[in-house]
N, C-alpha and C positions, 0 to 999 in steps of 0.2 A: 504494500500500500504506500502511496507516495504523499498522502495528506492525512495527518493525524494530529489533532490539536493537543493542547497540554492536558486535557482530561481524557484522551484516548478515544475520541469519537470517530464515527465512520467517515469514510471519504465523502459520502453523499452530503452530509450536513457540515462536515469539516470544510468542504470546499466553499459552502455558503458563508460560513464564519470567516474563512480566509478572505473571501471577496469583500466582506464588510470591513475587515481590518485594513485591507488595501485601500478602500475608499477613504477611510478615516485618515490613514497615514498620508495619502495623496493630498487631501484637503489641508492637512497640517503643513505639508511642505509648501503648497501653493500660498498659504497664508504667510508663512515665514518669508518666502521669496518676495511676495508683494510688499511686505513690510520693509524688507531690506532695500527693495528698489525705491520705495518712496523716500526712505531716510537718506539713501545715497543721493537722490535728486536734491534734497534739501541741503546736503553737504556741499554739493556743487554750487548751488545758488549762493550759499554763505561764502564759499571760497571766492567767487567772482565779486561779491559785494565787499570783500575785505573784512568781513565780520566786524563792521563798524559800530555795531551796537545801535543801529537805527531801529526805531519801532517797527514791529512786524508788519504794520499796515502800510508802511512807506513803499512806494513803487516808483519806477523811473518812467516818466511820460515823455512823449516826443517833444512837448513844448516846455519841458522842465529846464531850469538853468543847467548849463553844461551841455545841452543838446541844441541850443539856439544858435543861429548863425553868429559869426564873430562880431559883425557890425551891430547887432542888436543886443549885445551883452550889456547889462546895466552895471553901474558902478558897484563895486563890492560892498555889500551891506555890512553894517556894524555887527560884529560877532558878540552875541550875548552869552553869558555863562551857561554851560550845558546843565540842564536840570538833572537831579539825581534820579536814578531809575531803581525801583525796588528789585531785589533779586529775582522775584518770580516774573517780573515783566521783561527781564533781559532775554534777548534772542539766544538760542543754544549755541554753544561753542562747538568747534570740531571735536573736541575731546568728549563733550557730553553726548554729541550725536553718535559717535562711534561706540560709546558705552551703551547707548540705547539699542543700537543695532546688535551688539554682542548679546545683550540681555534678551532681546527678542529671539535671536537665533537659537539660544540654548534654553529658552523657557519651555517647560514640559507642557504639552498640549493637554487640555482638559478632556478626559475620556468620559463618555456617557455611560452610566451604569446599565448593565443588561437587565432584561426582564426578570431573569432568574434571580439576580442579586436584589432587585427591588422587591420582588415577591417574597423572598426569604425574610426581609426586614419586617414584613407585615404579618408573619405567621406567629401564632402563639406556640408555646411549648408543646401543647397537646397536638396541635395541627402539624408541627414538625414531625412528631412521632408517627402520626398517621401517614405522612408523605412517604415514609420508607417501608410501608406495608403493602403487600399484594395478596389479597384473599383470592380463593378459587371461585370461579363462576361457571356454571354449566350453560352451554349455548342453546338451551331448549326454549320453547315458548312458555313464558311465565307471565300470565296476565296480572295486571295491577290488583293488589289485594291478596294475591296468593302468597303462601308462606315463603317460597323461594324468592319471589320478587321483592318482598318487603325485607327479607334478610339482606340482600345485596344493597338495596337502596339505603338501608340504615348504615351500612359500612361507609357509603359514599357521603350521605347527607349529615349523619351524626358523628361518625368517626373520622371523616375527612381523609380516607385512605388515598394514597397517591396513584394507585393503579390496581389492575386486576389481572389474573391469569385466566384466560378463556379456555374452556374445554370443549367437549364434543357438541356439535350442532351443524346444521346445514348452513351454507353460505348466507342465504337471506336472513335466517334466524339470527345468526351471529352478528351480522352487520347491523340489523335493526336493533338488536338488544344493546350493542355497544353505542350506537347513536343515542339511544334513550338514556343510558347510563352517563354518557358524556354530558348530556343536557342537564343532568341533575347535579353535576359536580361543580363546585366553585372554581377549582383549577382543573385544567385538562388532565385526563387520566392517561397514564402510560400503560399500554396494554401489551401483554406478553402471551405466548402460547407455546406449548411443546410441538414443534413442527419438524421433527427429525427427518421425516420422509416427505416433506412438503406440506402445504396447507391442508392437503387431503388427509394427513395423519390425524387431524382432529375435525376438519370442517367438511364432512360428508356423512351420509347416513344410510342405514339399512333397517328394515323392519321385518319382523317374522310373525305374520298374522293373516292366514295360517302359513302361507308360503313366504319365502325370503324375497323381498323386493328391494332392489338397490335404488336408493333415492338420489344417487349421484352427488356431485359436489365438486370441491376443489381437486387439483391434481395430486394424486397419490403416487409417489415414486417407490421403486424397490428400496430395500434397505441400503444403508451406507456400505455394508460389506459387499453388496452387489456392485456398487460403484467401484469399490476396490478391485473386484474381480475383472472389471473391464480394463483396468490399468490406464484409463484415460482421464487426465485431470480436467480437460475441457468439458467433460460431462459432469464433473463435480461442480464446475463453475455454473453451467447451465441449470443444474438442480438448485443451486443457491439463488441464482437470478430469478427463476420462476417462483421459488418459495417467497422471495421478498416481494415481488410484484403482486402476487395473489394475496399475501398477508396484508399488505398496505391497502389493497382494495377492500378488504374485509374489516379494516380498522385495527389490525394488529401491527405493532411497531417493533416488537422484539421477538423474533423467532428464537426459541431456546434450541439452537443448533449452530454448529455441528457437534457431534460427539467426538472428542479428541482422545478418548481413552484407547490405549493399545491393548487389544484383546488377546493376551498371550496365555490365558488359562482356560482350557476346554471346559472346566467345571464351573466357569463363571455363571452364576444364576441370573445375572441382571443385564450384562452388556451384550455378549455374544455378537449377533449380526448387526447390532446397533453401531458397532465400530467399523472403521474403514479396513481394519486388518491388524496384523501382528507386527509388521515392520514399522518401527517408530518414524523412520524417515518418510516412508510412503504415506503413513497416516498424516504426517505434517504437511506434505505436499498436497494431498487430496483436501485436507482441512483448509489450507490457505486458499486454494482455488474456490472452495465452497464459500468461504468468508468473503472473498472478493466479489463473488456473485451476489451475495446478500447485500453487502455494504455499498456497492456501486449502484444499487437499485433501490435505495431509500429506506432500508431497514438496518437494524443493529444485530450483528451476529453474536452468538453467545457460545463460547467454548465450554464444554463440560466433559467430565466432572472433575474439577481440580482438587487434588494434585494427581489424579489418575485412578480410575476405578476398574482397570482392565484385568488386574491379577488378583481378584478376590474370589472367594468361594462361599461367601455369605451375602444374602440379599439385604441391603441396608434398609429396605422397607420393614424388615422383621427383626433385624439385629445390627450390631456394630461390626463391620468387617475390619480386620487388622492386617496390614501389609508389613511384613518384617524385613523388607529389603533395606540395604544400607543406602547412604546418600549417593554414593557413586553410581549405584544401579538406578536409583530414581532419576538422577540427572541424565543418564544415557538412554533411558527407555521411557518411563512414565512422563517425565517433565519435558522431554524434548519437543513433542508437538505443541505444547502450550507455549514454550519459549519462542518457538518459531512463529506461532500465531500472534503472540504479543508483538514481536518485531515487525510483523506485517501490518499491524494496525487494528487488530481485533478490538471491538468496542466494549465487549462485556464477557464476563466469566461466571460460571456457576460452580459453587463449591460442592464437594463430595462429603457425605456423612461417613467417612472412613477414617481409620486411625493409622497413621504412619509414624511410629515412635522415633524413627531416625530423623524426622523433620522437626520434632517438637520436644527434644530433650528426653526422649524415652517415655513420655507420658502417653498412656492409651486414651486419648481424647479425640473426639471427632474433629476433623480438620476444619469444619464449619465454625467451631468454637475455639480455634487455636490462633492466638496472635502470632506465634512463631511461623505458622503456615501462611496466613492471609496477609499479615503485615510485614514481618521480617523477610519471608521468602518471596511472596507474590509481589508485594509493592516495592520493597527496597532492593532485593537482589535481582528479581526478574524484570523490574521496571514497569509493571503494569499500572496504568493511570486511568483505566476505564472504570466501569461500574461493576461492582461485585454483587451478584445475586446468591443468596443461599439456595440450596436445594429445598424441597418442601419440608417445612419444619414440623409437620404432623407425622413424619415417618418415625418408625419405632426407634431407630438409632439415636434420635434426639428426644422424642416425646417420652420415652421410658425413663430418661434420666432427669429431665427438667420440665417444669411447668412453662406455659407460654411466655410469661413475663420474664422469667429468669433466662430462658433459652434465647429470647430476643436480645436481652442485654448482653449476654455472653457473646453472641454473634457480632453485635455492634462493637464490643470491646476488642474482638478478634480482628476486625477490619472489614466486615461485610457492610454493604450499603443498603441493600433491600432485603427485607425479611419476607420470604415467600411462603404463603399458605400456613400462617401460624394456626395452631389448634384453636386459639381464641384470639380474635382481633382485639377485643377490649382488654384482655389480659396482657397482650403484648404492649399496647399503648400505655397502659397503667404502669407496667414494669419499667418501660423506658423513661417515662416522666419521673417516676420515683427515683430512678438511678441518677438522673440529672440533678434533681433537687437535693438529693443526699450527697452529691459530690462524687459519686462513684464514676460517673461519666461527665465530662465537661460539655457544656452546651456547644462550645466550639467544635468538639468532635462530632456531635450530632449534626451540626450545621454543614460540615463537610459532605456528609452523605446526602443530606437534603439538597444541597446545592448541586451535587452530581445528578440527582434525579431531575431537578428543575432545569439544569443545563441541557440534559438529554431531551426534555420536552421542548425547550426553546430551539435546540439544534434541529429538531424535526418540524419546527414551525407550528406546533400544536397550540401555542398561545394565540395564533392567528386563525387557525382552522382545525378543529378537533374532530370534524365529522367526515363521513364517507358518503359518496353518492350511490345510493342503492341501485339506481337504474344502470350504473356502469358495470355492475357485477357480472352479468352474462357476457359482456364483451371482453372481460379480463380473466375471469376465474374458470378453470377447467376447460379452456378452449382447446380445439384440436391441435393448434400449434404447440401447446404445452404438453398435452398427453402424448404427442409424438416423441417428445424427448424422453418421457417415461418409458415408452415402448423401446426406444433405442437402447437405453440403459439395460432394460430387462433382457433384450435379445442378446446383447454383447456380453452379458454377465453369465449366461447359462454355461455351466461347467460340468463336464463329464469326467468322472474319476475312474470309472470301471465300466467295461463293455465287453464281457466275455462273448466269444463266438460272433462278434460284430452284431449284437442284437439290435442295436440302434444304428441308423434311424429306421423307424417303422414306416412303411409306405404300402400297406397291403390292400387286399381286395375288400370291397365293402361288405362282403359276406362273412368276414372273419369274426370269430366270437372273442370279444375282448371284455375284460372285467376291470373296473376301476374302484379301488377301495380307498376311502379318504379317512384319515385319522385326524381329528380336530378337537379344539376346545368346544365345550357345549355352547358357548356364546358366539362362536365364530360362524355365523349363518351363511357367509359367503365363501367359506372354504370349499374348494372343488367346483364351484358354480361355473366359472369361466373355463377352467381346465377341461372339465367333462363336456361342456358345450362344444369346445373346439375338437375334442376327440370324436364326438358323435357325428361331426360333419364328415368324417372319413369312415367311421364305423357306426352306422345307424343302429346296429344291434347291441351297442354298448350297454352292459349291465353295471350298475353302480351300487355301492354300499357305503354307509357312513357309520363310523364307530367313534366313541369318545371314552373318557375316563369312567363313565358309568356302564359301559358295555360289559356284559357278563360272559361266562364260559359258554352259555348256549349260543350267544351271538357269534362267537369265534368258531364254534362247531359248524354253524351254518355256513360261515365263510369258507371253511376247509372243504365242505361238501360241494359247494358251488364252484370252487376253483378248479376242481377236477374236470369240469365240463368246458373249460375255456382254453383257447390257444395261446392266450397271453394275459397276464395279470400285472397291473401297475398299482403299486401301493404308494400313496401320497401322504406325507406327514406335514401338518400345519402347526408345528410347535417351534418356538424359537429359543427356549432357554432350558436350563436344568432345574430340578426341584431341590429342596433343602437337603435331601439325602444324597444328592450328587448324581442321581440317575437322570437320564436324558428325557424324562417325562414320557417315555414310551412304556406302556405296560408290558409285562413279560409275555402276556398272551399274544400281543401283536408281534413281538420279536419271534416267538415260536411259530407264528403263522408264516412269516417270511422264510424261516428255515424250512418249514413244511413244504413250501413251494419248490425249493431246491430238491428235497427228498423225493417228491412225486414227479419231478421232471417237467414241471410247467414253466415255460419261459417267463421271466418276470423282471421288473425293474423297480427300484425305489426312487422316488423323487422327493427331495427335501425342499419344502417351501419355507425354510427357516434354518434351524440348527444344522450346520454342516458336519458336526461330529457324530451324527447318528450311526454312521457306518461301523463304528467300533462295536455296536451291539450285534451286527450281523455282517461280519467281514466277508462271508462267502456269498453274499448277494451277487446275482449275475451281472446286474447293471446298476450303477449309482449315479444319479443326476442331481446337480445342485441348482436350484432356482432362486434361493436366498431370501425370498419373501412370498407372502400369500397375496400380494397386491394383484389387481386385475391384470396389469401389464405382465407381471411375472408368470401368472397362470397361463396366459395366452402364449407367451414366449416359450414356456416349457413344452406345451403341446406342439407348437410349430417345430421346435428342435427335434422332438421325438418322431415326428412324422416326416422329417426330412425337408420341411418347407423353409428352413433357415439353417445357416451354418452354426456350428458349435465352436466357440473360440475362447471361452472364459478360462481364467487361471486363478487358482485359489490364493487369496492374500493372507492365508493363515495355515499353519501346520495342522495336520490331523494325526497326532501320534497314535500308534507307531507306524502308520501306513503311508502318509503323504507329507510332502514338504511344500513350502511356499513356492508358488509358480507351477505346480503340477496341474495337469489337465490334458485330456485328449482332444485333438482337433478333428472335426468331421465337416466336410464341405456340404453345402446344400445339395440335395439330390435333385437331379433333373426331373422334369415333369413326367417323362415317359418311362422312368425306371420302375422296376417291379420290386416286390418285397413282401414281408409278412402281412 
């Protein structure tokens, strides 16, 4: 990034600030030059008049004595004594004139105070505390008077919160709700959202009543690890660009993305395919490209989760992960993408509720509450000057240890600027106010964070216009130009790790008996929807089955019975992480079913629409394909690759011990239209 102001803001609004400073400095220079020119002219006049001490109003006229013809000169008049002139009436001397010029040249121009600075002066202590809080808001339809509506309105009107984090909703619902909330706020709200895979990560919908209906919405990209599998930084940039454009159209200013964690632990229960991969340098390069895409298009990118959540085996939603690596290892792996992103001008960072004893004197304390991590390391050593968001403060890693007020105070003491999703908004405000009044935190410390929030709002022009145009949403959000980029990422990310007997690609006759089994979470109503639809275009007799964590032994017996009657079986898994026990969230019955297919000689493949490490549960599978996410684009891309309609070119950006290394992947060219096959 080539434009980052002293507070670490994005190129988009930093450029505006820089232009303002340029105009101010230019006007100051013009003023000084004009003053010097005027004074220099005065010096010249005085020099030619000999500095005689004549009154300032004296002028030389054509008919004045001394200009008349010699024949008309009158006798010399009698000279009367020169009257005394008071000091203030005397004409300036050369010395005083040059002194004035020098003083004007070096006089400091008066700088107008910014909106953020003026606004800060007018806030009460309670209002300052509210400005650094962001409660969670669901993007659903909530009519006035409903409990959910009044809850949020009370945060804004009574508690004066500085912003909100917007969650699931369709684009129109989200935008309309945010416009309403902005209208109720005394100061413009700063709006953030978790948009790791684009605005569609939160702003789209599906309903199951009785059949699954996709309500559509913003562009939803494949996972970041899919982008890593393409190896193309320009696609990371495009993903960031479209994320920013659609987010701003909906009223979101801060996408909480990208994830800069280095996922080097296959047992990680929380990061997994949310990361670009395992190589710190590749994660940094992809992250920087994504950040540029976001910040060059009007939003603020947020790297997370600092200081690095990739090598954990505990979910911070349910406990406190502890990373025991020494400082040298942290510098070379976990911290490297963050340092590179800071140097590129990233505007915001989100903290991680993890403990890294080597970074905070051996204390097992969440990094979110550690001054050694957020102030000594992040601010002073790494040079970050942007805005620091905590991760959600209602997560168990924090909430099990501290009440809302104490947690907010500790985060502020550590160096955080914004308290995200406190368990109690009122408790957090009261805790901060009490800490200031008791002298535990100085008001100046609180002011620094409040000013960062207000500066961010001003940098994005929210003090002038805080609303979005609802009628523009269909022209910007989820348009074909954007979804084509999602398709491109999905297609180029497809990775084939195993292909015994050249099973893939499939391009068989329409009469072939093919069975598709989808393992999904019970709430994932769109799992397999687009994949099976694409397969059925080639195999109209396709039989499908869905199983989940509640399926019993009888369900699996039926699967085994039906599988014998088919020429090919594809098992698709729509899970992305591991569970607390360290297993890959696949029930043993499903693992046994895959092994059973090998035993009975039925050709089969497993397609992972998420966790790439699943093959360790069934290493003898005939074919193993990675699609990296269950997005619509990834489902269609996987079907196209299996059917030979698209080339397979992806490379894994992470190791899969003990079988595969970074960069592994089989390449298969697109099959010609007239080729035969299964």
